[in-house]
C-alpha positions as CSV (number, residue, x, y, z in Angstrom):
1,M,75.5,108.5,15.8
2,A,75.7,109.2,12.1
3,V,73.2,106.5,11.4
4,I,70.8,108.0,13.9
5,Y,71.2,111.4,12.3
6,L,70.4,109.9,8.8
7,V,67.2,108.1,10.1
8,T,66.0,111.3,11.7
9,E,66.8,113.3,8.6
10,L,64.9,110.9,6.3
11,C,61.9,111.1,8.7
12,C,62.1,114.9,8.5
13,L,62.2,114.9,4.7
14,T,59.1,112.6,4.6
15,A,57.2,114.7,7.0
16,A,58.3,117.9,5.3
17,T,57.1,116.7,1.9
18,L,53.7,115.7,3.3
19,S,53.3,119.0,5.1
20,F,54.4,121.0,2.1
21,I,51.9,119.3,-0.2
22,F,49.0,119.4,2.3
23,N,49.4,123.0,3.3
24,A,49.9,124.0,-0.3
25,Y,46.5,122.4,-1.0
26,I,44.9,124.4,1.8
27,I,46.4,127.6,0.5
28,W,45.2,126.7,-3.0
29,C,41.7,126.1,-1.7
30,F,41.6,129.6,-0.2
31,W,43.1,131.1,-3.4
32,R,40.6,129.5,-5.7
33,K,37.7,130.5,-3.4
34,K,36.8,126.9,-2.6
35,I,36.4,127.9,1.0
36,P,33.4,130.2,1.7
37,A,33.5,132.6,4.6
38,A,37.2,132.9,4.1
39,D,37.4,136.0,6.3
40,N,36.3,134.0,9.3
41,L,38.9,131.4,8.5
42,R,41.8,133.7,7.8
43,L,43.6,132.5,10.9
44,A,43.5,129.0,9.4
45,L,44.9,130.3,6.2
46,Y,47.8,132.1,8.0
47,L,48.5,128.9,10.0
48,A,48.7,127.0,6.7
49,I,51.1,129.6,5.3
50,G,53.3,129.3,8.4
51,D,53.4,125.5,8.2
52,F,54.0,125.7,4.4
53,G,57.0,128.1,5.0
54,Y,58.3,125.8,7.8
55,A,58.1,122.7,5.5
56,L,59.8,124.5,2.7
57,S,62.6,125.7,5.0
58,A,63.0,122.2,6.4
59,L,63.2,120.6,2.9
60,V,66.1,122.9,2.1
61,H,67.9,122.6,5.4
62,I,67.4,118.8,6.0
63,G,68.0,118.1,2.3
64,Y,71.4,119.7,2.6
65,L,72.2,117.6,5.7
66,A,71.0,114.3,4.1
67,W,72.8,115.0,0.8
68,N,76.1,115.6,2.5
69,W,75.7,112.8,5.0
70,S,78.6,110.4,5.6
71,N,78.9,107.4,8.0
72,I,82.7,108.1,8.3
73,Y,83.1,111.9,8.9
74,L,80.5,114.7,9.0
75,D,81.8,118.2,8.1
76,Y,79.2,120.7,7.0
77,N,79.7,124.2,5.8
78,P,78.7,126.4,8.8
79,Y,77.5,129.3,6.6
80,I,75.1,127.0,4.7
81,I,73.9,125.3,7.9
82,I,73.3,128.6,9.7
83,F,71.5,130.3,6.7
84,T,69.2,127.4,5.9
85,N,68.5,126.7,9.6
86,S,67.8,130.3,10.5
87,F,64.3,130.1,8.9
88,L,63.2,127.1,11.0
89,P,63.0,128.6,14.5
90,A,61.8,131.9,13.0
91,N,59.0,130.2,11.1
92,L,58.0,128.3,14.2
93,K,57.3,131.6,16.0
94,V,54.7,132.4,13.3
95,V,53.0,129.0,13.8
96,V,53.0,129.5,17.6
97,V,51.6,133.0,17.5
98,I,48.8,131.9,15.1
99,S,48.0,128.9,17.3
100,C,47.7,131.1,20.3
101,S,45.6,133.5,18.3
102,M,43.2,130.7,17.4
103,A,42.9,129.8,21.0
104,L,42.2,133.4,21.9
105,D,39.6,133.6,19.1
106,R,37.8,130.6,20.6
107,C,38.0,132.0,24.1
108,L,36.4,135.2,23.0
109,A,33.7,133.3,21.1
110,I,32.9,131.2,24.1
111,F,33.2,133.6,27.0
112,L,32.7,137.0,25.4
113,P,30.4,136.4,22.4
114,V,29.2,140.0,22.1
115,V,32.7,141.3,21.9
116,Y,33.6,138.5,19.5
117,R,30.8,139.4,17.1
118,Q,31.8,143.0,17.0
119,L,35.4,142.2,16.4
120,S,36.7,142.3,12.8
121,K,37.9,138.8,12.1
122,T,40.2,140.0,9.3
123,Y,41.8,142.7,11.4
124,F,42.3,140.3,14.3
125,A,43.9,137.7,12.0
126,N,46.1,140.4,10.3
127,C,47.3,141.7,13.7
128,A,48.2,138.1,14.7
129,M,50.1,137.5,11.5
130,A,51.9,140.8,11.9
131,C,53.0,139.9,15.5
132,G,54.1,136.5,14.2
133,Y,56.3,138.0,11.5
134,C,57.8,140.6,13.8
135,W,58.9,137.7,16.1
136,F,60.0,135.8,12.9
137,L,62.3,138.7,12.0
138,F,63.7,139.0,15.5
139,D,64.6,135.3,15.7
140,Y,66.1,135.3,12.2
141,L,68.3,138.3,12.9
142,F,69.2,137.1,16.4
143,Q,70.5,133.8,15.0
144,M,72.3,135.2,12.0
145,I,74.1,137.9,14.1
146,T,75.1,135.8,17.0
147,A,76.1,132.6,15.1
148,P,79.8,131.7,15.6
149,Y,80.2,130.6,11.9
150,R,82.8,127.8,12.6
151,R,83.0,124.2,11.6
152,M,81.8,121.5,14.0
153,P,82.9,118.1,12.7
154,N,80.6,115.1,13.3
155,C,77.6,117.2,14.3
156,A,74.5,117.8,12.1
157,T,72.2,119.8,14.4
158,M,71.6,123.4,15.0
159,A,72.8,123.1,18.6
160,C,76.4,122.8,17.3
161,F,76.3,125.8,15.0
162,V,74.4,128.5,16.9
163,N,75.3,130.7,19.8
164,R,74.6,129.2,23.2
165,T,72.6,132.2,24.2
166,F,70.4,131.9,21.2
167,L,69.9,128.2,21.8
168,L,68.7,128.9,25.4
169,Y,66.5,131.7,24.1
170,V,64.8,129.4,21.6
171,S,64.3,126.7,24.2
172,Y,62.8,128.9,26.8
173,S,60.7,131.1,24.4
174,N,59.2,127.9,22.8
175,T,58.5,126.5,26.3
176,I,56.8,129.7,27.5
177,A,54.8,130.0,24.3
178,G,53.8,126.3,24.7
179,L,52.7,126.8,28.2
180,L,50.6,129.7,27.1
181,I,48.9,127.4,24.5
182,V,48.3,124.9,27.3
183,I,46.6,127.5,29.6
184,M,44.5,128.9,26.8
185,S,43.6,125.4,25.7
186,V,42.3,124.6,29.2
187,F,40.0,127.6,28.9
188,V,38.8,126.5,25.5
189,F,38.2,122.9,26.6
190,A,36.3,124.1,29.7
191,G,34.2,126.5,27.6
192,I,33.3,123.8,25.1
193,R,32.3,121.5,27.9
194,K,30.1,124.2,29.3
195,I,28.5,124.9,25.9
196,S,27.9,121.2,25.2
197,A,25.9,121.0,28.4
198,R,23.3,123.5,27.1
199,K,20.1,122.3,25.6
200,I,19.1,123.6,22.2
201,G,15.5,124.3,21.3
202,A,14.8,125.8,18.0
203,T,16.0,124.3,14.7
204,S,17.8,127.4,13.6
205,A,19.5,127.5,17.0
206,V,20.6,123.9,16.5
207,K,22.1,124.7,13.1
208,T,24.0,127.7,14.5
209,T,25.2,125.7,17.5
210,N,26.4,122.9,15.2
211,V,28.5,125.3,13.3
212,F,29.8,126.8,16.5
213,R,30.7,123.4,17.8
214,Q,32.3,122.5,14.5
215,A,34.6,125.6,14.8
216,N,35.4,124.6,18.3
217,R,36.3,121.0,17.3
218,I,38.6,122.4,14.6
219,T,40.4,124.6,17.0
220,V,40.6,121.9,19.6
221,G,42.2,119.6,17.0
222,I,44.8,122.2,16.1
223,L,45.5,123.0,19.7
224,F,45.9,119.3,20.6
225,C,48.3,118.8,17.8
226,S,50.3,121.8,18.9
227,L,50.4,120.5,22.5
228,F,51.5,117.0,21.5
229,F,54.0,117.8,18.7
230,V,55.3,121.3,19.6
231,T,54.9,122.0,23.4
232,I,55.7,118.5,24.8
233,P,58.9,118.0,22.7
234,S,60.0,121.6,23.6
235,L,59.5,120.8,27.3
236,L,61.3,117.5,26.8
237,V,64.3,119.2,25.2
238,T,64.6,121.9,27.8
239,G,64.1,119.6,30.8
240,Y,66.5,116.9,29.5
241,E,69.3,119.3,29.0
242,E,68.7,121.0,32.4
243,V,68.9,117.6,34.2
244,T,71.7,115.9,32.2
245,G,73.6,118.8,30.7
246,V,73.4,117.0,27.3
247,S,71.5,118.3,24.3
248,L,69.0,115.9,22.7
249,F,69.8,117.5,19.4
250,A,73.4,116.3,19.6
251,E,72.2,112.7,20.4
252,L,69.2,112.3,18.1
253,G,69.7,114.9,15.4
254,P,66.9,117.3,14.3
255,F,64.1,115.3,15.9
256,Y,62.3,118.4,17.1
257,I,62.1,119.6,13.5
258,C,60.5,116.3,12.6
259,A,57.9,116.7,15.4
260,I,56.9,120.2,14.2
261,L,56.6,118.9,10.6
262,V,54.3,116.1,11.7
263,N,52.3,118.7,13.5
264,G,52.0,120.6,10.2
265,C,50.6,117.5,8.6
266,T,48.2,116.3,11.3
267,E,46.6,119.5,12.4
268,Y,44.8,120.0,9.1
269,G,43.9,116.4,8.5
270,G,40.9,116.5,10.9
271,T,40.2,120.1,9.9
272,V,39.6,119.3,6.3
273,A,37.4,116.3,7.2
274,E,35.4,118.3,9.6
275,N,35.1,121.2,7.2
276,K,33.8,119.0,4.4
277,Q,31.1,117.7,6.7
278,C,30.2,121.3,7.8
279,G,30.2,122.7,4.3
280,L,33.3,124.9,4.6
281,F,34.8,123.1,1.6
282,G,31.5,123.0,-0.3
283,G,28.9,125.5,-1.3
284,A,27.5,126.4,2.0
285,T,28.2,129.7,3.7
286,T,29.1,129.4,7.4
287,E,30.4,131.5,10.3
288,F,33.5,130.5,12.2
289,Y,31.5,131.0,15.4
């Protein structure tokens, strides 16, 4: 069991390092004004900040686990475990809220374009970020206040050190949020399919529609990564424990953290490539529409 924990932790550290570097680069591009039309891409910036914070928290938490690993006897300090881990589920809520907001942004652009054009992109993004951090604060305080703060020998996952009520809350809240992303993604995919079926006449309309489709592809890529690396593992964890009564965290270690970190790496890989083609990382000025 200890060997499985170590392998999972090393995978987490690798993914956390990559996510930290990549999202730091995205934030740096925004800070140095290398991304034009930044107001229209503010949600992407906030998502990068959320993934950056999650990667940093994971490096601290998983680094402590790996540094104090032993193949004979595991005995971690519960205060350090709870404090370093408390930022992980809280940061995840920021990522989930921003992902849902990006899906809502695309739904408005596709189905209610008039309303979308009148909506302040900066205000919408700031409201989404504020909701994310309110949920962040709630999760952080919930875990810190309800944690039992007792030693749990030979266990290196959050499931052993947090309150059972909090663990159930995290599982079900992540599952519900994931299902919301699924539902909104279906609307986005259907809307994009409908838009793709339209014929474009004028050259200017072609250029505008290409940018619109580019923004849609970016959002679809981010949503697909969220579905594959956040929603599906969350459903797997909840369903497995409901059926068997055994926590996957206790058997495999912090594998769910690893999946979320991989999501933080992959969701922007396609985005950067697409943006470079579209001019978002160059000198052109574009609309995120």
